[in-house]
N, CA, C, O and the ligand as a Tripos MOL2 file, in Angstrom:
@<TRIPOS>MOLECULE
protein
  253   251    64     0     0
PROTEIN
NO_CHARGES

@<TRIPOS>ATOM
      1 N           0.8630   -1.2150   -0.0110 N.3       1 MET1
      2 CA         -0.0140    0.0100   -0.0160 C.3       1 MET1
      3 C           0.8770    1.2520    0.0100 C.2       1 MET1
      4 O           2.1050    1.1770   -0.0350 O.2       1 MET1
      5 N           0.2040    2.3860    0.0840 N.am      2 TYR2
      6 CA          0.9970    3.6420    0.0050 C.3       2 TYR2
      7 C           1.1560    4.1970    1.4150 C.2       2 TYR2
      8 O           0.6690    5.2840    1.7270 O.2       2 TYR2
      9 N           1.8270    3.4520    2.2440 N.am      3 SER3
     10 CA          1.9240    3.8470    3.6770 C.3       3 SER3
     11 C           2.7250    5.1450    3.8610 C.2       3 SER3
     12 O           2.5770    5.8140    4.8830 O.2       3 SER3
     13 N           3.5560    5.5010    2.9000 N.am      4 ASN4
     14 CA          4.3250    6.7260    3.0260 C.3       4 ASN4
     15 C           3.6270    7.9940    2.6270 C.2       4 ASN4
     16 O           4.1410    9.0990    2.8010 O.2       4 ASN4
     17 N           2.4200    7.8090    2.0760 N.am      5 LEU5
     18 CA          1.6360    8.9380    1.6470 C.3       5 LEU5
     19 C           0.7060    9.3890    2.7830 C.2       5 LEU5
     20 O          -0.1010    8.6210    3.3070 O.2       5 LEU5
     21 N           0.8580   10.6500    3.1270 N.am      6 LYS6
     22 CA         -0.0210   11.2190    4.1700 C.3       6 LYS6
     23 C          -1.3000   11.7110    3.5370 C.2       6 LYS6
     24 O          -1.2730   12.4920    2.5850 O.2       6 LYS6
     25 N          -2.3950   11.2660    4.0520 N.am      7 MET7
     26 CA         -3.6560   11.7560    3.5190 C.3       7 MET7
     27 C          -4.1340   12.9300    4.3660 C.2       7 MET7
     28 O          -3.9870   12.9270    5.5880 O.2       7 MET7
     29 N          -4.6820   13.8880    3.7330 N.am      8 VAL8
     30 CA         -5.2840   15.0330    4.4520 C.3       8 VAL8
     31 C          -6.7560   15.0770    4.0990 C.2       8 VAL8
     32 O          -7.1630   14.7040    2.9990 O.2       8 VAL8
     33 N          -7.5610   15.5500    5.0740 N.am      9 SER9
     34 CA         -8.9780   15.5880    4.8350 C.3       9 SER9
     35 C          -9.5440   16.8790    5.3460 C.2       9 SER9
     36 O          -8.9710   17.5370    6.2150 O.2       9 SER9
     37 N         -10.6970   17.2360    4.7810 N.am     10 PHE10
     38 CA        -11.3830   18.4730    5.2080 C.3      10 PHE10
     39 C         -12.8890   18.2540    5.0720 C.2      10 PHE10
     40 O         -13.3830   17.7730    4.0530 O.2      10 PHE10
     41 N         -13.5750   18.6140    6.1030 N.am     11 ARG11
     42 CA        -15.0540   18.5070    6.0670 C.3      11 ARG11
     43 C         -15.6280   19.8600    5.6750 C.2      11 ARG11
     44 O         -15.3580   20.8960    6.2830 O.2      11 ARG11
     45 N         -16.4500   19.7870    4.6040 N.am     12 CYS12
     46 CA        -17.0370   20.9420    4.0390 C.3      12 CYS12
     47 C         -17.8550   21.7730    5.1190 C.2      12 CYS12
     48 O         -17.9800   22.9930    5.0230 O.2      12 CYS12
     49 N         -18.3710   21.0710    6.0940 N.am     13 ALA13
     50 CA        -19.1400   21.7300    7.1630 C.3      13 ALA13
     51 C         -18.2920   22.7740    7.9010 C.2      13 ALA13
     52 O         -18.8240   23.7120    8.4940 O.2      13 ALA13
     53 N         -16.9980   22.6000    7.8560 N.am     14 GLU14
     54 CA        -16.0770   23.5140    8.5460 C.3      14 GLU14
     55 C         -15.9890   24.9070    7.8220 C.2      14 GLU14
     56 O         -15.4320   25.8750    8.3400 O.2      14 GLU14
     57 N         -16.5600   24.9290    6.6310 N.am     15 MET15
     58 CA        -16.5970   26.1940    5.8960 C.3      15 MET15
     59 C         -17.8240   26.9620    6.3150 C.2      15 MET15
     60 O         -18.0350   28.0860    5.8600 O.2      15 MET15
     61 N         -18.6460   26.3750    7.1830 N.am     16 GLY16
     62 CA        -19.8550   27.0250    7.6400 C.3      16 GLY16
     63 C         -21.0910   26.6130    6.8910 C.2      16 GLY16
     64 O         -22.1590   27.2010    7.0630 O.2      16 GLY16
     65 N         -20.9490   25.5860    6.0460 N.am     17 THR17
     66 CA        -22.0910   25.0530    5.3050 C.3      17 THR17
     67 C         -22.7240   23.9540    6.1140 C.2      17 THR17
     68 O         -22.1630   23.5230    7.1210 O.2      17 THR17
     69 N         -23.8880   23.4910    5.6910 N.am     18 ASP18
     70 CA        -24.4840   22.3190    6.3110 C.3      18 ASP18
     71 C         -24.2540   21.0840    5.4500 C.2      18 ASP18
     72 O         -24.9710   20.0870    5.5380 O.2      18 ASP18
     73 N         -23.2320   21.1920    4.6220 N.am     19 CYS19
     74 CA        -22.7980   20.1260    3.6700 C.3      19 CYS19
     75 C         -22.0770   19.0200    4.4410 C.2      19 CYS19
     76 O         -21.2780   19.3160    5.3290 O.2      19 CYS19
     77 N         -22.3400   17.7690    4.1220 N.am     20 THR20
     78 CA        -21.6890   16.6740    4.8170 C.3      20 THR20
     79 C         -20.5260   16.1100    4.0360 C.2      20 THR20
     80 O         -19.9390   15.0960    4.4140 O.2      20 THR20
     81 N         -20.1830   16.8020    2.8990 N.am     21 TYR21
     82 CA        -19.1100   16.3110    2.0860 C.3      21 TYR21
     83 C         -17.7480   16.3700    2.7650 C.2      21 TYR21
     84 O         -17.4010   17.3800    3.3780 O.2      21 TYR21
     85 N         -16.9900   15.3130    2.6590 N.am     22 THR22
     86 CA        -15.6000   15.2750    3.1480 C.3      22 THR22
     87 C         -14.6340   15.1590    1.9760 C.2      22 THR22
     88 O         -14.8000   14.2840    1.1260 O.2      22 THR22
     89 N         -13.6220   16.0300    1.9170 N.am     23 ILE23
     90 CA        -12.7140   16.0500    0.8240 C.3      23 ILE23
     91 C         -11.4060   15.4510    1.3620 C.2      23 ILE23
     92 O         -10.8730   15.8600    2.3930 O.2      23 ILE23
     93 N         -10.9140   14.4390    0.5870 N.am     24 ILE24
     94 CA         -9.6960   13.7720    0.9730 C.3      24 ILE24
     95 C          -8.6780   13.8740   -0.1650 C.2      24 ILE24
     96 O          -9.0220   13.7010   -1.3340 O.2      24 ILE24
     97 N          -7.4560   14.1490    0.1810 N.am     25 ALA25
     98 CA         -6.3830   14.2590   -0.8370 C.3      25 ALA25
     99 C          -5.0530   13.8450   -0.2250 C.2      25 ALA25
    100 O          -4.9600   13.5820    0.9740 O.2      25 ALA25
    101 N          -4.0320   13.7900   -1.0610 N.am     26 ARG26
    102 CA         -2.7390   13.3640   -0.6670 C.3      26 ARG26
    103 C          -1.8050   14.4450   -0.2200 C.2      26 ARG26
    104 O          -0.7610   14.1830    0.3760 O.2      26 ARG26
    105 N          -2.1980   15.7000   -0.5210 N.am     27 SER27
    106 CA         -1.3790   16.8310   -0.0870 C.3      27 SER27
    107 C          -2.2960   17.9980    0.1700 C.2      27 SER27
    108 O          -3.4430   18.0320   -0.2760 O.2      27 SER27
    109 N          -1.7510   18.9710    0.9150 N.am     28 LYS28
    110 CA         -2.5040   20.2440    1.1830 C.3      28 LYS28
    111 C          -2.8910   20.8990   -0.0960 C.2      28 LYS28
    112 O          -4.0290   21.3430   -0.2480 O.2      28 LYS28
    113 N          -1.9410   20.9760   -1.0600 N.am     29 VAL29
    114 CA         -2.1880   21.6610   -2.3130 C.3      29 VAL29
    115 C          -3.3360   20.9910   -3.0770 C.2      29 VAL29
    116 O          -4.2350   21.6450   -3.6050 O.2      29 VAL29
    117 N          -3.2620   19.6850   -3.1090 N.am     30 GLU30
    118 CA         -4.3090   18.9550   -3.8080 C.3      30 GLU30
    119 C          -5.6250   19.0930   -3.0990 C.2      30 GLU30
    120 O          -6.6770   19.1940   -3.7300 O.2      30 GLU30
    121 N          -5.5680   19.0970   -1.7890 N.am     31 LEU31
    122 CA         -6.8240   19.2070   -0.9650 C.3      31 LEU31
    123 C          -7.4600   20.5810   -1.2470 C.2      31 LEU31
    124 O          -8.6660   20.6710   -1.4750 O.2      31 LEU31
    125 N          -6.6560   21.6350   -1.2310 N.am     32 LEU32
    126 CA         -7.2010   22.9720   -1.4280 C.3      32 LEU32
    127 C          -7.8080   23.0450   -2.8180 C.2      32 LEU32
    128 O          -8.8530   23.6770   -2.9770 O.2      32 LEU32
    129 N          -7.2160   22.4390   -3.8250 N.am     33 ARG33
    130 CA         -7.7190   22.4050   -5.1490 C.3      33 ARG33
    131 C          -9.0410   21.7130   -5.1900 C.2      33 ARG33
    132 O          -9.9750   22.2010   -5.8280 O.2      33 ARG33
    133 N          -9.1500   20.6000   -4.5360 N.am     34 ASN34
    134 CA        -10.3850   19.8680   -4.4640 C.3      34 ASN34
    135 C         -11.4870   20.5680   -3.7540 C.2      34 ASN34
    136 O         -12.6440   20.5430   -4.1760 O.2      34 ASN34
    137 N         -11.1110   21.2160   -2.6310 N.am     35 VAL35
    138 CA        -12.0660   22.0120   -1.9010 C.3      35 VAL35
    139 C         -12.6190   23.1450   -2.7240 C.2      35 VAL35
    140 O         -13.8100   23.4550   -2.6990 O.2      35 VAL35
    141 N         -11.6760   23.7710   -3.4790 N.am     36 ARG36
    142 CA        -12.0760   24.8920   -4.3420 C.3      36 ARG36
    143 C         -13.0110   24.3900   -5.4350 C.2      36 ARG36
    144 O         -14.0380   25.0190   -5.6880 O.2      36 ARG36
    145 N         -12.6900   23.2770   -6.0890 N.am     37 ASN37
    146 CA        -13.5630   22.7070   -7.1130 C.3      37 ASN37
    147 C         -14.9640   22.4160   -6.5690 C.2      37 ASN37
    148 O         -15.9720   22.6780   -7.2240 O.2      37 ASN37
    149 N         -14.9970   21.8570   -5.3330 N.am     38 HIS38
    150 CA        -16.2380   21.5140   -4.7000 C.3      38 HIS38
    151 C         -17.0510   22.7950   -4.4060 C.2      38 HIS38
    152 O         -18.2500   22.8600   -4.6790 O.2      38 HIS38
    153 N         -16.3820   23.7860   -3.8550 N.am     39 ALA39
    154 CA        -17.0780   25.0330   -3.4840 C.3      39 ALA39
    155 C         -17.6690   25.6800   -4.7840 C.2      39 ALA39
    156 O         -18.7910   26.1860   -4.7950 O.2      39 ALA39
    157 N         -16.8840   25.6360   -5.8290 N.am     40 LEU40
    158 CA        -17.3400   26.2720   -7.0800 C.3      40 LEU40
    159 C         -18.5330   25.5320   -7.7100 C.2      40 LEU40
    160 O         -19.5140   26.1340   -8.1480 O.2      40 LEU40
    161 N         -18.3950   24.1810   -7.7310 N.am     41 ARG41
    162 CA        -19.3870   23.3770   -8.4380 C.3      41 ARG41
    163 C         -20.6660   23.1460   -7.6040 C.2      41 ARG41
    164 O         -21.7830   23.2160   -8.1160 O.2      41 ARG41
    165 N         -20.4630   22.8740   -6.3240 N.am     42 ILE42
    166 CA        -21.5890   22.4920   -5.4980 C.3      42 ILE42
    167 C         -22.2150   23.7250   -4.8230 C.2      42 ILE42
    168 O         -23.4350   23.7920   -4.6760 O.2      42 ILE42
    169 N         -21.3980   24.6860   -4.4190 N.am     43 HIS43
    170 CA        -21.9420   25.8090   -3.6850 C.3      43 HIS43
    171 C         -22.0180   27.0950   -4.5300 C.2      43 HIS43
    172 O         -22.4110   28.1490   -4.0290 O.2      43 HIS43
    173 N         -21.6450   26.9990   -5.7950 N.am     44 GLY44
    174 CA        -21.8260   28.1360   -6.6810 C.3      44 GLY44
    175 C         -20.9500   29.3130   -6.3670 C.2      44 GLY44
    176 O         -21.2660   30.4400   -6.7490 O.2      44 GLY44
    177 N         -19.8080   29.0700   -5.6500 N.am     45 MET45
    178 CA        -18.9070   30.1490   -5.3860 C.3      45 MET45
    179 C         -18.1260   30.4730   -6.6130 C.2      45 MET45
    180 O         -17.8380   29.5790   -7.4080 O.2      45 MET45
    181 N         -17.7620   31.7440   -6.8070 N.am     46 GLU46
    182 CA        -16.9520   32.0780   -8.0060 C.3      46 GLU46
    183 C         -15.4980   31.7650   -7.8090 C.2      46 GLU46
    184 O         -14.7770   31.4040   -8.7390 O.2      46 GLU46
    185 N         -15.0820   31.9150   -6.5600 N.am     47 ASP47
    186 CA        -13.6860   31.5500   -6.1960 C.3      47 ASP47
    187 C         -13.6680   31.3610   -4.7030 C.2      47 ASP47
    188 O         -14.5910   31.7270   -3.9760 O.2      47 ASP47
    189 N         -12.5780   30.7760   -4.2850 N.am     48 LEU48
    190 CA        -12.4080   30.5630   -2.8810 C.3      48 LEU48
    191 C         -11.7320   31.8290   -2.3000 C.2      48 LEU48
    192 O         -10.5810   32.1120   -2.6340 O.2      48 LEU48
    193 N         -12.4240   32.5800   -1.4480 N.am     49 PRO49
    194 CA        -11.8240   33.7850   -0.8820 C.3      49 PRO49
    195 C         -10.5310   33.4360   -0.1030 C.2      49 PRO49
    196 O         -10.4200   32.3480    0.4620 O.2      49 PRO49
    197 N          -9.5750   34.3540   -0.0810 N.am     50 ALA50
    198 CA         -8.2660   34.1100    0.5350 C.3      50 ALA50
    199 C          -8.4180   33.7550    2.0130 C.2      50 ALA50
    200 O          -7.7230   32.8870    2.5420 O.2      50 ALA50
    201 N          -9.3830   34.4800    2.6800 N.am     51 ASP51
    202 CA         -9.4930   34.2130    4.1410 C.3      51 ASP51
    203 C         -10.1270   32.8430    4.3470 C.2      51 ASP51
    204 O          -9.8290   32.1720    5.3350 O.2      51 ASP51
    205 N         -10.9930   32.4170    3.4390 N.am     52 LEU52
    206 CA        -11.5720   31.0750    3.5440 C.3      52 LEU52
    207 C         -10.4910   30.0250    3.2770 C.2      52 LEU52
    208 O         -10.4390   29.0020    3.9600 O.2      52 LEU52
    209 N          -9.6510   30.2670    2.3120 N.am     53 ALA53
    210 CA         -8.5440   29.3330    2.0370 C.3      53 ALA53
    211 C          -7.6510   29.1570    3.2240 C.2      53 ALA53
    212 O          -7.1740   28.0600    3.5140 O.2      53 ALA53
    213 N          -7.4150   30.3220    3.9540 N.am     54 LYS54
    214 CA         -6.5530   30.2380    5.1630 C.3      54 LYS54
    215 C          -7.2640   29.4050    6.2350 C.2      54 LYS54
    216 O          -6.6680   28.5780    6.9240 O.2      54 LYS54
    217 N          -8.5750   29.6720    6.3360 N.am     55 LYS55
    218 CA         -9.3920   28.9070    7.3250 C.3      55 LYS55
    219 C          -9.2980   27.4220    7.0350 C.2      55 LYS55
    220 O          -9.1650   26.6100    7.9510 O.2      55 LYS55
    221 N          -9.3650   27.0790    5.7910 N.am     56 ILE56
    222 CA         -9.2860   25.6780    5.4200 C.3      56 ILE56
    223 C          -7.9420   25.0810    5.7630 C.2      56 ILE56
    224 O          -7.8720   23.9730    6.2960 O.2      56 ILE56
    225 N          -6.8650   25.8020    5.4630 N.am     57 GLU57
    226 CA         -5.5460   25.3670    5.8010 C.3      57 GLU57
    227 C          -5.4160   25.0190    7.2900 C.2      57 GLU57
    228 O          -4.7980   24.0230    7.6680 O.2      57 GLU57
    229 N          -6.0310   25.8930    8.1320 N.am     58 VAL58
    230 CA         -5.9910   25.7140    9.5640 C.3      58 VAL58
    231 C          -6.8280   24.4630    9.9440 C.2      58 VAL58
    232 O          -6.4710   23.6950   10.8380 O.2      58 VAL58
    233 N          -7.9650   24.3000    9.2140 N.am     59 ALA59
    234 CA         -8.8810   23.2520    9.6010 C.3      59 ALA59
    235 C          -8.3930   21.8490    9.0540 C.2      59 ALA59
    236 O          -8.8450   20.7980    9.5070 O.2      59 ALA59
    237 N          -7.4880   21.8950    8.0990 N.am     60 ILE60
    238 CA         -7.0240   20.6220    7.5060 C.3      60 ILE60
    239 C          -6.3640   19.7630    8.5860 C.2      60 ILE60
    240 O          -5.5200   20.2100    9.3620 O.2      60 ILE60
    241 N          -6.7860   18.5510    8.5840 N.am     61 LYS61
    242 CA         -6.2230   17.5360    9.5420 C.3      61 LYS61
    243 C          -5.4970   16.5110    8.7910 C.2      61 LYS61
    244 O          -6.0000   15.9770    7.8030 O.2      61 LYS61
    245 N          -4.3010   16.2130    9.2370 N.am     62 ALA62
    246 CA         -3.5410   15.1280    8.6660 C.3      62 ALA62
    247 C          -4.0160   13.8020    9.2310 C.2      62 ALA62
    248 O          -4.3940   13.7500   10.4010 O.2      62 ALA62
    249 N          -4.0130   12.7740    8.4860 N.am     63 GLY63
    250 CA         -4.3990   11.4750    8.9970 C.3      63 GLY63
    251 C          -5.5250   10.8280    8.2050 C.2      63 GLY63
    252 O          -5.9520    9.7210    8.5310 O.2      63 GLY63
    253 ZN        -19.9520   21.2190    0.3360 Zn       64 ZN64
@<TRIPOS>BOND
     1     1     2 1
     2     2     3 1
     3     3     4 2
     4     3     5 am
     5     5     6 1
     6     6     7 1
     7     7     8 2
     8     7     9 am
     9     9    10 1
    10    10    11 1
    11    11    12 2
    12    11    13 am
    13    13    14 1
    14    14    15 1
    15    15    16 2
    16    15    17 am
    17    17    18 1
    18    18    19 1
    19    19    20 2
    20    19    21 am
    21    21    22 1
    22    22    23 1
    23    23    24 2
    24    23    25 am
    25    25    26 1
    26    26    27 1
    27    27    28 2
    28    27    29 am
    29    29    30 1
    30    30    31 1
    31    31    32 2
    32    31    33 am
    33    33    34 1
    34    34    35 1
    35    35    36 2
    36    35    37 am
    37    37    38 1
    38    38    39 1
    39    39    40 2
    40    39    41 am
    41    41    42 1
    42    42    43 1
    43    43    44 2
    44    43    45 am
    45    45    46 1
    46    46    47 1
    47    47    48 2
    48    47    49 am
    49    49    50 1
    50    50    51 1
    51    51    52 2
    52    51    53 am
    53    53    54 1
    54    54    55 1
    55    55    56 2
    56    55    57 am
    57    57    58 1
    58    58    59 1
    59    59    60 2
    60    59    61 am
    61    61    62 1
    62    62    63 1
    63    63    64 2
    64    63    65 am
    65    65    66 1
    66    66    67 1
    67    67    68 2
    68    67    69 am
    69    69    70 1
    70    70    71 1
    71    71    72 2
    72    71    73 am
    73    73    74 1
    74    74    75 1
    75    75    76 2
    76    75    77 am
    77    77    78 1
    78    78    79 1
    79    79    80 2
    80    79    81 am
    81    81    82 1
    82    82    83 1
    83    83    84 2
    84    83    85 am
    85    85    86 1
    86    86    87 1
    87    87    88 2
    88    87    89 am
    89    89    90 1
    90    90    91 1
    91    91    92 2
    92    91    93 am
    93    93    94 1
    94    94    95 1
    95    95    96 2
    96    95    97 am
    97    97    98 1
    98    98    99 1
    99    99   100 2
   100    99   101 am
   101   101   102 1
   102   102   103 1
   103   103   104 2
   104   103   105 am
   105   105   106 1
   106   106   107 1
   107   107   108 2
   108   107   109 am
   109   109   110 1
   110   110   111 1
   111   111   112 2
   112   111   113 am
   113   113   114 1
   114   114   115 1
   115   115   116 2
   116   115   117 am
   117   117   118 1
   118   118   119 1
   119   119   120 2
   120   119   121 am
   121   121   122 1
   122   122   123 1
   123   123   124 2
   124   123   125 am
   125   125   126 1
   126   126   127 1
   127   127   128 2
   128   127   129 am
   129   129   130 1
   130   130   131 1
   131   131   132 2
   132   131   133 am
   133   133   134 1
   134   134   135 1
   135   135   136 2
   136   135   137 am
   137   137   138 1
   138   138   139 1
   139   139   140 2
   140   139   141 am
   141   141   142 1
   142   142   143 1
   143   143   144 2
   144   143   145 am
   145   145   146 1
   146   146   147 1
   147   147   148 2
   148   147   149 am
   149   149   150 1
   150   150   151 1
   151   151   152 2
   152   151   153 am
   153   153   154 1
   154   154   155 1
   155   155   156 2
   156   155   157 am
   157   157   158 1
   158   158   159 1
   159   159   160 2
   160   159   161 am
   161   161   162 1
   162   162   163 1
   163   163   164 2
   164   163   165 am
   165   165   166 1
   166   166   167 1
   167   167   168 2
   168   167   169 am
   169   169   170 1
   170   170   171 1
   171   171   172 2
   172   171   173 am
   173   173   174 1
   174   174   175 1
   175   175   176 2
   176   175   177 am
   177   177   178 1
   178   178   179 1
   179   179   180 2
   180   179   181 am
   181   181   182 1
   182   182   183 1
   183   183   184 2
   184   183   185 am
   185   185   186 1
   186   186   187 1
   187   187   188 2
   188   187   189 am
   189   189   190 1
   190   190   191 1
   191   191   192 2
   192   191   193 am
   193   193   194 1
   194   194   195 1
   195   195   196 2
   196   195   197 am
   197   197   198 1
   198   198   199 1
   199   199   200 2
   200   199   201 am
   201   201   202 1
   202   202   203 1
   203   203   204 2
   204   203   205 am
   205   205   206 1
   206   206   207 1
   207   207   208 2
   208   207   209 am
   209   209   210 1
   210   210   211 1
   211   211   212 2
   212   211   213 am
   213   213   214 1
   214   214   215 1
   215   215   216 2
   216   215   217 am
   217   217   218 1
   218   218   219 1
   219   219   220 2
   220   219   221 am
   221   221   222 1
   222   222   223 1
   223   223   224 2
   224   223   225 am
   225   225   226 1
   226   226   227 1
   227   227   228 2
   228   227   229 am
   229   229   230 1
   230   230   231 1
   231   231   232 2
   232   231   233 am
   233   233   234 1
   234   234   235 1
   235   235   236 2
   236   235   237 am
   237   237   238 1
   238   238   239 1
   239   239   240 2
   240   239   241 am
   241   241   242 1
   242   242   243 1
   243   243   244 2
   244   243   245 am
   245   245   246 1
   246   246   247 1
   247   247   248 2
   248   247   249 am
   249   249   250 1
   250   250   251 1
   251   251   252 2
@<TRIPOS>SUBSTRUCTURE
     1 MET1         2 RESIDUE 1 A MET
     2 TYR2         6 RESIDUE 1 A TYR
     3 SER3        10 RESIDUE 1 A SER
     4 ASN4        14 RESIDUE 1 A ASN
     5 LEU5        18 RESIDUE 1 A LEU
     6 LYS6        22 RESIDUE 1 A LYS
     7 MET7        26 RESIDUE 1 A MET
     8 VAL8        30 RESIDUE 1 A VAL
     9 SER9        34 RESIDUE 1 A SER
    10 PHE10       38 RESIDUE 1 A PHE
    11 ARG11       42 RESIDUE 1 A ARG
    12 CYS12       46 RESIDUE 1 A CYS
    13 ALA13       50 RESIDUE 1 A ALA
    14 GLU14       54 RESIDUE 1 A GLU
    15 MET15       58 RESIDUE 1 A MET
    16 GLY16       62 RESIDUE 1 A GLY
    17 THR17       66 RESIDUE 1 A THR
    18 ASP18       70 RESIDUE 1 A ASP
    19 CYS19       74 RESIDUE 1 A CYS
    20 THR20       78 RESIDUE 1 A THR
    21 TYR21       82 RESIDUE 1 A TYR
    22 THR22       86 RESIDUE 1 A THR
    23 ILE23       90 RESIDUE 1 A ILE
    24 ILE24       94 RESIDUE 1 A ILE
    25 ALA25       98 RESIDUE 1 A ALA
    26 ARG26      102 RESIDUE 1 A ARG
    27 SER27      106 RESIDUE 1 A SER
    28 LYS28      110 RESIDUE 1 A LYS
    29 VAL29      114 RESIDUE 1 A VAL
    30 GLU30      118 RESIDUE 1 A GLU
    31 LEU31      122 RESIDUE 1 A LEU
    32 LEU32      126 RESIDUE 1 A LEU
    33 ARG33      130 RESIDUE 1 A ARG
    34 ASN34      134 RESIDUE 1 A ASN
    35 VAL35      138 RESIDUE 1 A VAL
    36 ARG36      142 RESIDUE 1 A ARG
    37 ASN37      146 RESIDUE 1 A ASN
    38 HIS38      150 RESIDUE 1 A HIS
    39 ALA39      154 RESIDUE 1 A ALA
    40 LEU40      158 RESIDUE 1 A LEU
    41 ARG41      162 RESIDUE 1 A ARG
    42 ILE42      166 RESIDUE 1 A ILE
    43 HIS43      170 RESIDUE 1 A HIS
    44 GLY44      174 RESIDUE 1 A GLY
    45 MET45      178 RESIDUE 1 A MET
    46 GLU46      182 RESIDUE 1 A GLU
    47 ASP47      186 RESIDUE 1 A ASP
    48 LEU48      190 RESIDUE 1 A LEU
    49 PRO49      194 RESIDUE 1 A PRO
    50 ALA50      198 RESIDUE 1 A ALA
    51 ASP51      202 RESIDUE 1 A ASP
    52 LEU52      206 RESIDUE 1 A LEU
    53 ALA53      210 RESIDUE 1 A ALA
    54 LYS54      214 RESIDUE 1 A LYS
    55 LYS55      218 RESIDUE 1 A LYS
    56 ILE56      222 RESIDUE 1 A ILE
    57 GLU57      226 RESIDUE 1 A GLU
    58 VAL58      230 RESIDUE 1 A VAL
    59 ALA59      234 RESIDUE 1 A ALA
    60 ILE60      238 RESIDUE 1 A ILE
    61 LYS61      242 RESIDUE 1 A LYS
    62 ALA62      246 RESIDUE 1 A ALA
    63 GLY63      250 RESIDUE 1 A GLY
    64 ZN64       253 GROUP 0 **** ****
């Protein structure tokens, strides 16, 4: 398996939505990109605001 790969996850609810979606990726950069895609497609955001991106970085949990 890929035991040397650290997975990071983020729950969309931590953005203040009532969404139950959890985003999982192999790196912070990939996770942020996935969160952004999700926010744009599912929540109709035009872009991820910088302060929200920061909030996400803080909320990201490794494991
Ligand atoms: Zn969501």
